[in-house]
N, C-alpha and C positions, 0 to 999 in steps of 0.2 A: 112313328116310333123314334125315340132318341136311340141311336145305334149304340151308344156307350152306356146307357143307363143301367142295364143289368150288371155289368162288371164294375162300374163306378160305385154303385150302391153296395155291391157285394164286398168290394175292397174296403169299404168303410164299416162293414158289419151288418148291413141291412139286407135281409133276404125276403123274397116273396114266396109264399107257399099256397097250397090249395085252400088254406083257411085264412089267408091274409098275410100281412107283413109282420116280421119279427126282427128284433134287434138282438143279434146273437151275443153282443158284448154285455148284455144285461146280466146282473148277478143271479137273476132267477133261473138261469140255465146252468149254473155251476154244477149241480148234481142231476141234470136232466140227461139221461142216457138214451133218449129216443132220437131218431133221425131228425134232420131239419123239417122234413115233410114226410109223414107216414104214407102219403099217397104218391110219393115220387119214387121212381126207379133209377135215378141217376147214380153215378159212381159215388158221389159224396153221401147221399142218403142210404145207399146200400152198405157203406163201409165205416161211417164215422158218426159219432153222437154229437148232440148239441153241446154237451159238457166238454168234449175234447176240442171241438172247434172254438168254443168260447175260450178255453185255455190257450189255444194257439194265438188268438187275438190278444189275450192278456199278457203274453210274453213277447209280443211283436214278431211272431214267427210267420214268415211269408206264406207258408203252407195254408194257413187259415184263409188268407185272401184268395188263394188259388182254389181251394175247395168250395168256398162260397161262390166264386165266379163260375166254376163248373156247374154248380147247382142252378144258379140264376140263368145261365145260358140254356140249360136243359128246360127249366121252367118256362122261359119265354118261347122256346121252340114248340113246346107242347101247347102252350096257350094259343099260339098262332095256328097250330094244326087243328085244335079244337074249334077255333073260330071259323076256320075254313070249312070244316065239316058242318058246323051249324049253318053257315051260309048256304051250302049245297043242299041242306035238308030244310031250308026255308024257316029256320028257327033262331036266327041270329039275335033278334030282339030279346027273346027270353034268355039266351046265353049271356048277352051283355048285362042284363039286369041281375042275373045270378052272380056273375063275376064281380060286378060293382058292389053288390051287397056283401060278398065275402071280404072284399078289400076294405070296405067301410067298417066292418065288424072285426077288424084285425085284433090280434092279441095285444099289439102295441102300436101306437100311432106316432111315436117320436123316438 
């Protein structure tokens, strides 16, 4: 694991979700009032919409970078927790295939 990847990507507006990667700076999120990830229970996803976070990035407000960093750290902690559980249950290979498929079928890839 690259120890700074989650926060580096988040500060630039790229977040990973249970459905793959999205780029929050994209205009497509201007009126999207859903959380970054509907399957996430982090502070950011519980309290802020994609539209609001996109707005924060568009006006260069540092809070946008902080909120996406919080989400990304939570996402990666959960990812490792789930991987650990899959290893203990002897189903890591299936877990890995499922996660890679989700990331390859991302909403946005650039």
